[in-house]
KESEKOL-804114 format. One record per residue: residue number from 1; x, y, z of N, C-alpha, C in turn. Coordinates in steps of 0.05 Angstrom, whole numbers, plus 5000, padded with zeros to 4 digits. Last residue first. Layout:
NUM X Y Z X Y Z X Y Z .
...
This chain:
106 4896 3878 8094 4907 3862 8072 4929 3878 8058 .
105 4888 3913 8136 4881 3885 8140 4894 3868 8118 .
104 4917 3971 8169 4909 3956 8145 4904 3927 8152 .
103 4917 3994 8220 4920 4011 8197 4911 3997 8171 .
102 4867 3961 8263 4894 3967 8252 4894 3984 8228 .
101 4822 3986 8311 4825 3974 8285 4853 3981 8274 .
100 4815 3971 8378 4828 3989 8359 4832 3974 8333 .
99 4758 3963 8419 4779 3951 8402 4790 3973 8383 .
98 4726 3956 8479 4738 3976 8461 4760 3962 8446 .
97 4665 3936 8508 4690 3928 8496 4700 3951 8478 .
96 4616 3917 8556 4629 3937 8539 4656 3926 8530 .
95 4595 3868 8575 4577 3892 8573 4589 3913 8555 .
94 4594 3801 8577 4608 3823 8565 4589 3847 8561 .
93 4559 3762 8594 4578 3773 8614 4592 3798 8603 .
92 4533 3744 8549 4518 3760 8568 4536 3774 8589 .
91 4581 3752 8495 4566 3736 8514 4551 3755 8533 .
90 4611 3748 8434 4595 3766 8451 4578 3748 8469 .
89 4676 3722 8422 4647 3719 8424 4635 3740 8442 .
88 4725 3727 8381 4717 3742 8405 4687 3741 8407 .
87 4743 3710 8333 4747 3692 8355 4739 3704 8382 .
86 4739 3751 8298 4720 3728 8294 4722 3708 8317 .
85 4782 3783 8310 4756 3791 8320 4735 3769 8316 .
84 4841 3760 8333 4824 3759 8310 4795 3763 8321 .
83 4883 3805 8371 4866 3782 8369 4852 3783 8342 .
82 4936 3836 8407 4924 3828 8381 4906 3804 8385 .
81 4965 3853 8451 4936 3854 8453 4922 3848 8426 .
80 5018 3850 8435 5010 3833 8457 4979 3832 8459 .
79 5014 3853 8363 5021 3864 8389 5011 3845 8410 .
78 5034 3851 8295 5022 3837 8318 5032 3851 8343 .
77 5025 3902 8245 5041 3887 8265 5025 3875 8287 .
76 4981 3885 8191 4991 3905 8211 5006 3889 8232 .
75 4970 3837 8167 4981 3858 8151 4993 3881 8168 .
74 4991 3776 8202 4972 3798 8197 4986 3821 8181 .
73 5017 3730 8217 5016 3736 8189 4997 3760 8182 .
72 5012 3718 8270 5039 3724 8261 5040 3732 8231 .
71 4959 3705 8273 4967 3731 8283 4996 3738 8276 .
70 4960 3652 8256 4949 3672 8239 4958 3700 8248 .
69 4982 3627 8302 4996 3626 8277 4987 3648 8258 .
68 4940 3637 8339 4968 3646 8344 4984 3647 8319 .
67 4898 3610 8316 4897 3639 8318 4925 3650 8322 .
66 4918 3556 8323 4911 3567 8297 4911 3598 8297 .
65 4924 3552 8380 4947 3549 8362 4942 3561 8334 .
64 4883 3604 8412 4891 3576 8406 4914 3575 8386 .
63 4879 3649 8463 4888 3646 8435 4896 3617 8431 .
62 4824 3638 8508 4852 3642 8502 4857 3638 8472 .
61 4762 3674 8508 4776 3649 8506 4805 3654 8498 .
60 4767 3736 8547 4758 3720 8524 4772 3693 8524 .
59 4747 3763 8608 4767 3748 8593 4754 3734 8570 .
58 4719 3830 8614 4719 3801 8618 4741 3788 8601 .
57 4726 3883 8599 4721 3877 8628 4720 3847 8634 .
56 4774 3913 8559 4754 3891 8561 4751 3883 8590 .
55 4805 3953 8514 4792 3953 8540 4772 3930 8540 .
54 4833 3942 8468 4841 3964 8484 4830 3962 8512 .
53 4857 3894 8425 4839 3898 8448 4849 3921 8465 .
52 4862 3903 8358 4877 3905 8382 4857 3910 8405 .
51 4846 3856 8305 4841 3880 8321 4860 3880 8345 .
50 4835 3824 8243 4854 3830 8264 4846 3856 8278 .
49 4810 3802 8201 4792 3814 8221 4809 3821 8246 .
48 4840 3773 8167 4832 3800 8158 4812 3813 8177 .
47 4856 3720 8176 4868 3742 8193 4861 3770 8183 .
46 4838 3671 8155 4849 3692 8137 4863 3715 8152 .
45 4812 3633 8185 4833 3624 8167 4846 3646 8150 .
44 4764 3636 8216 4790 3636 8229 4813 3626 8211 .
43 4715 3641 8194 4724 3614 8198 4752 3613 8210 .
42 4692 3689 8180 4694 3682 8208 4703 3654 8214 .
41 4696 3698 8126 4669 3695 8137 4669 3687 8167 .
40 4744 3708 8104 4737 3680 8106 4710 3676 8119 .
39 4747 3765 8106 4746 3751 8080 4737 3722 8082 .
38 4743 3808 8143 4729 3783 8147 4726 3767 8122 .
37 4755 3865 8149 4748 3853 8123 4732 3826 8127 .
36 4751 3923 8182 4749 3894 8186 4739 3882 8161 .
35 4749 3974 8163 4773 3966 8178 4773 3937 8185 .
34 4685 4003 8172 4709 4001 8156 4732 3992 8174 .
33 4625 3973 8187 4648 3985 8199 4673 3981 8181 .
32 4573 3954 8173 4590 3968 8154 4613 3983 8166 .
31 4546 3921 8207 4541 3949 8209 4559 3966 8192 .
30 4563 3870 8199 4535 3875 8197 4528 3904 8196 .
29 4618 3876 8211 4610 3871 8184 4580 3877 8180 .
28 4617 3883 8268 4628 3904 8250 4618 3900 8222 .
27 4593 3836 8286 4581 3862 8293 4591 3884 8274 .
26 4629 3798 8267 4602 3799 8255 4588 3826 8262 .
25 4674 3810 8301 4675 3813 8272 4648 3816 8260 .
24 4654 3798 8353 4663 3825 8347 4665 3830 8317 .
23 4595 3756 8347 4623 3761 8354 4631 3789 8345 .
22 4535 3731 8378 4550 3741 8355 4579 3743 8363 .
21 4516 3720 8427 4515 3699 8407 4529 3706 8381 .
20 4488 3783 8442 4501 3759 8451 4496 3737 8430 .
19 4491 3838 8394 4477 3818 8410 4494 3794 8419 .
18 4519 3901 8401 4522 3875 8387 4509 3853 8405 .
17 4516 3967 8389 4506 3947 8407 4505 3921 8391 .
16 4573 4008 8374 4550 3991 8366 4541 3973 8389 .
15 4608 4064 8352 4598 4050 8375 4572 4035 8368 .
14 4666 4083 8323 4639 4073 8316 4630 4057 8340 .
13 4710 4140 8323 4699 4115 8334 4672 4109 8322 .
12 4774 4167 8303 4745 4167 8303 4735 4140 8314 .
11 4828 4158 8298 4818 4167 8324 4788 4168 8325 .
10 4847 4134 8253 4847 4164 8253 4836 4175 8279 .
9 4838 4079 8262 4866 4090 8264 4867 4120 8264 .
8 4778 4074 8303 4792 4074 8277 4820 4086 8280 .
7 4750 4033 8349 4766 4058 8347 4783 4055 8321 .
6 4690 4011 8366 4710 4005 8345 4725 4032 8341 .
5 4660 3991 8422 4671 4015 8410 4693 4006 8391 .
4 4602 3956 8437 4629 3954 8427 4637 3981 8414 .
3 4561 3933 8485 4567 3957 8470 4597 3956 8463 .
2 4524 3872 8481 4548 3887 8489 4551 3912 8473 .
1 4474 3829 8504 4482 3851 8486 4505 3865 8498 .
């Protein structure tokens, strides 16, 4: 289980415990976090779950070619710390994570 802080563009936060085996996007959708759409259901084909990684104590899998291409098409600007939240698995090694939700997804 990991504690994920979803920081909204207005500065407010939503803090959730998300179980291992899930991902950052599913944690947000299951708990009604505004700011992550996940239109494709986590298949990595829509980029509506774009986030900015603010703080992470472990390394996530690297950005693959597909994610890299989708990050170039996000509604909010791509940054060096941009990721698709559906591609960020929750593992036993991950205890905390802070992500910033972009201004818009679509």
